[in-house]
C-alpha positions as CSV (number, residue, x, y, z in Angstrom):
1,M,50.7,28.9,-52.1
2,A,48.4,32.1,-52.9
3,N,45.6,29.9,-52.8
4,V,46.0,28.1,-50.1
5,K,46.3,32.1,-48.3
6,S,43.0,33.3,-49.9
7,F,41.3,30.0,-48.2
8,M,42.3,30.1,-45.0
9,K,41.6,33.8,-45.3
10,K,38.0,32.8,-46.8
11,V,37.3,30.2,-43.5
12,A,38.5,32.9,-41.3
13,E,36.1,35.4,-42.5
14,Q,33.4,33.2,-42.6
15,G,34.0,32.5,-39.2
16,K,33.9,35.5,-37.9
17,A,31.0,36.6,-39.4
18,A,29.0,33.3,-38.5
19,P,26.4,33.9,-36.0
20,P,26.3,32.5,-32.9
21,P,24.5,29.3,-31.4
22,A,21.0,29.6,-31.2
23,A,20.1,29.3,-27.3
24,K,17.6,26.4,-26.4
25,P,14.0,27.8,-25.7
26,E,13.4,28.1,-22.3
27,V,10.7,25.3,-21.6
28,A,8.0,26.7,-19.6
29,S,7.3,25.7,-16.0
30,T,3.5,26.0,-14.3
31,P,4.0,25.7,-10.3
32,L,2.4,23.0,-9.0
33,H,-0.1,23.2,-5.8
34,G,2.1,22.2,-3.2
35,G,5.8,23.6,-4.8
36,G,6.1,21.6,-7.8
37,V,6.1,22.4,-11.8
38,R,4.9,21.5,-14.4
39,S,6.5,21.2,-17.7
40,G,4.7,23.2,-20.6
41,T,6.4,21.0,-23.4
42,A,8.0,17.2,-23.2
43,V,11.7,16.9,-24.4
44,A,12.9,13.2,-24.5
45,P,15.8,12.7,-21.9
46,S,18.9,12.3,-23.5
47,K,21.8,10.3,-23.6
48,A,23.5,11.5,-20.8
49,D,20.4,12.2,-19.1
50,R,19.2,8.2,-19.2
51,R,23.2,7.6,-17.6
52,A,22.5,9.8,-15.0
53,S,19.4,7.9,-14.3
54,D,20.7,4.3,-14.4
55,I,24.0,5.7,-11.9
56,S,21.3,6.8,-9.7
57,D,19.5,3.5,-9.3
58,A,22.5,1.2,-9.2
59,I,24.0,-0.8,-5.9
60,V,26.7,1.5,-4.6
61,P,28.8,-1.1,-3.0
62,C,28.8,-0.6,1.0
63,H,30.7,-2.1,3.7
64,T,30.5,-0.4,6.7
65,R,26.8,-0.2,9.0
66,Q,27.2,3.9,8.4
67,E,27.4,3.3,4.6
68,F,25.0,1.2,4.0
69,A,22.9,3.1,6.6
70,Q,23.0,6.5,4.7
71,E,21.6,4.7,1.4
72,I,18.9,3.3,2.3
73,R,18.0,7.0,4.4
74,Y,18.8,8.2,0.6
75,H,16.7,5.9,-1.3
76,W,14.2,6.4,1.5
77,N,14.0,10.2,1.4
78,R,13.7,9.5,-2.2
79,S,10.2,7.5,-2.2
80,R,9.0,9.8,0.2
81,K,9.3,12.9,-2.6
82,E,8.2,10.4,-5.5
83,F,5.0,9.5,-3.8
84,L,4.2,13.5,-2.4
85,S,4.6,14.4,-6.3
86,I,2.6,12.5,-8.0
87,G,-0.1,12.9,-5.2
88,R,0.7,16.6,-6.4
89,Y,0.1,16.3,-9.8
90,L,-2.8,14.0,-9.2
91,N,-4.3,17.2,-7.0
92,R,-3.3,20.1,-9.6
93,A,-4.6,18.2,-13.1
94,K,-8.2,17.3,-10.6
95,E,-8.1,21.2,-10.8
96,I,-7.5,22.0,-14.6
97,L,-8.9,19.5,-15.8
98,P,-12.0,19.3,-17.8
99,H,-15.0,17.5,-16.1
100,G,-14.5,13.5,-16.6
101,D,-11.3,13.6,-17.9
102,F,-9.9,13.2,-14.5
103,E,-11.2,10.2,-13.6
104,A,-10.7,8.8,-17.4
105,M,-6.9,9.6,-16.6
106,I,-7.0,7.2,-13.5
107,E,-8.6,4.2,-14.8
108,S,-7.2,4.1,-18.2
109,D,-3.9,5.9,-18.0
110,M,-2.1,5.6,-14.6
111,P,-0.4,2.4,-13.0
112,F,-2.4,2.7,-9.9
113,S,-6.2,2.5,-8.8
114,V,-8.4,4.8,-7.5
115,E,-8.1,4.1,-4.2
116,T,-4.6,4.5,-4.2
117,A,-4.4,7.5,-6.2
118,F,-7.0,9.4,-3.1
119,R,-4.6,8.2,-0.7
120,F,-1.3,9.9,-3.1
121,R,-3.7,12.7,-2.9
122,A,-5.0,13.0,0.4
123,V,-1.0,12.8,1.5
124,A,0.6,15.6,-0.6
125,E,-3.4,17.6,0.6
126,A,-1.7,17.1,4.2
127,V,1.3,18.0,3.5
128,D,1.1,20.8,1.5
129,T,-1.6,22.1,4.3
130,G,0.8,21.8,6.7
131,R,-1.0,19.5,8.6
132,L,1.3,17.3,8.1
133,S,4.9,18.3,8.2
134,L,6.9,16.8,5.7
135,E,10.0,15.9,8.7
136,V,7.8,13.0,10.2
137,L,6.3,12.0,6.4
138,P,6.7,8.3,6.4
139,G,8.4,7.3,3.3
140,A,4.8,4.8,2.1
141,E,1.9,6.4,1.1
142,S,-0.3,3.6,2.7
143,V,1.3,4.7,6.1
144,A,1.5,8.3,5.7
145,Y,-2.4,8.1,4.7
146,Q,-3.3,6.2,8.5
147,I,-2.1,9.4,9.8
148,V,-3.6,12.0,7.6
149,T,-7.0,10.0,8.3
150,M,-7.0,10.3,11.9
151,T,-9.0,13.6,13.9
152,P,-7.1,16.2,15.0
153,D,-7.8,14.3,18.5
154,E,-6.1,11.3,17.5
155,L,-3.2,12.9,15.5
156,E,-2.4,14.9,19.3
157,R,-2.5,11.4,20.8
158,A,-0.4,9.9,18.4
159,K,2.1,13.0,18.6
160,A,2.3,12.5,22.5
161,Q,3.2,8.6,22.3
162,G,6.0,9.0,19.6
163,L,3.8,7.6,16.8
164,I,4.4,10.4,14.1
165,R,7.6,9.7,12.4
166,P,8.9,9.2,9.4
167,D,9.9,4.9,10.4
168,V,5.8,4.5,12.0
169,T,4.4,1.1,10.6
170,R,0.7,0.8,9.7
171,R,0.7,-2.1,11.8
172,Q,1.7,0.8,15.1
173,L,-1.2,2.9,13.3
174,I,-3.9,0.7,13.2
175,D,-3.5,-1.0,16.5
176,F,-3.1,2.7,18.1
177,K,-6.4,3.9,15.9
178,R,-7.8,0.4,17.3
179,S,-7.0,0.9,20.8
180,L,-8.6,4.7,21.1
181,R,-12.4,3.4,19.2
182,P,-14.4,1.5,21.7
183,P,-16.2,-1.7,20.6
184,K,-20.1,-1.0,19.2
185,D,-22.7,-2.2,21.7
186,V,-23.9,-5.7,21.1
187,T,-27.7,-5.3,20.1
188,P,-30.2,-8.0,20.9
189,N,-30.7,-8.5,17.3
190,D,-26.7,-7.9,16.9
191,R,-26.6,-11.0,19.5
192,R,-29.3,-13.4,17.6
193,R,-27.5,-13.2,14.8
194,Q,-24.6,-14.4,16.8
195,L,-26.0,-17.1,18.3
196,L,-28.0,-18.2,14.9
197,S,-25.3,-18.1,12.5
198,E,-23.4,-20.3,15.9
199,Y,-26.3,-22.8,15.9
200,A,-26.0,-23.0,12.2
201,R,-22.5,-23.7,11.9
202,L,-22.8,-26.6,14.9
203,R,-25.8,-28.2,12.8
204,A,-23.9,-28.3,10.0
205,R,-21.2,-29.9,11.7
206,M,-24.0,-32.1,13.3
207,A,-24.6,-33.8,10.3
208,E,-21.3,-34.4,8.9
209,V,-20.4,-36.5,11.9
210,R,-24.2,-38.5,11.3
211,D,-22.8,-39.3,7.7
212,E,-19.6,-40.2,8.6
213,L,-21.3,-42.5,11.3
214,R,-23.7,-43.8,9.0
215,R,-21.6,-44.7,6.3
216,D,-18.1,-45.5,7.8
217,H,-19.7,-47.3,11.1
218,G,-23.1,-48.3,9.9
219,I,-24.7,-45.9,12.7
220,D,-27.1,-43.2,12.9
221,P,-27.1,-42.0,16.3
222,E,-30.5,-40.6,16.1
223,H,-32.7,-43.4,15.3
224,D,-30.6,-46.4,17.3
225,H,-30.5,-44.0,20.6
226,G,-26.9,-45.7,21.3
227,R,-26.9,-49.2,20.0
228,S,-27.4,-50.4,16.0
229,G,-29.5,-52.8,16.0
230,R,-28.8,-54.9,13.3
231,T,-24.7,-55.1,13.6
232,G,-24.7,-54.4,18.0
233,V,-22.0,-52.0,17.6
234,T,-22.4,-49.4,21.0
235,I,-22.2,-46.1,20.8
236,D,-22.4,-45.2,24.4
237,V,-19.1,-43.5,24.9
238,E,-19.0,-44.4,28.2
239,A,-18.8,-48.0,27.0
240,E,-16.0,-47.4,25.3
241,D,-13.9,-46.3,28.5
242,I,-14.4,-49.8,30.1
243,G,-11.6,-52.1,30.2
244,P,-10.8,-56.2,30.3
245,G,-12.4,-57.3,33.8
246,E,-14.4,-54.6,35.2
247,N,-17.4,-55.4,33.9
248,G,-17.2,-59.2,36.0
249,E,-15.5,-60.8,32.5
250,D,-12.4,-61.9,32.7
């Protein structure tokens, strides 16, 4: 019994003397252009993090119009934040990476093209400089890019027409831009090129028709002058419209 008490006392003393669990080191963060942060140390996601991610990506059962609308708006806003964050990271990388590394990263390490990266960057810069409000930012980078490439005058007109809103479509913005930009004046050289192109197209079509007539009907319209000579087949279009009896025959 004494041995048991002595053992329990020893365990209790060790528990009191044990140092508190070491606090997890804080991960240094670097502010990013536009308000984001860049983690100084890469940390693998825990199982809890992965479970939370799986839950957030799961389809929530919906039964009413309001429930569906709520979930769709949530993911719409989430997608806006994601491509905006990508653009901010790209702009920050462009600022701090050594010369040549940024371009190499886009070409080799990214799952999108150089053109897409440029759109991400342009949209992020427009939001962070206040040129485009986050409240009216569309949910797709390709749509938002149509807004940020507008001239100041075009942007004001688009606002007046109610086109600067989150649910605007890319087609609506493109049509709006085209309506403001008059067609280019056709010069004599342009008209000549159009006519020559049309002439070449028609000439090629005429050659196809002639080949078919010669191949399938034994007629050469450029040499027979309306008749095939050997076959006696008439290719006069008006003659094909003459019915029985109209030429004096019964």
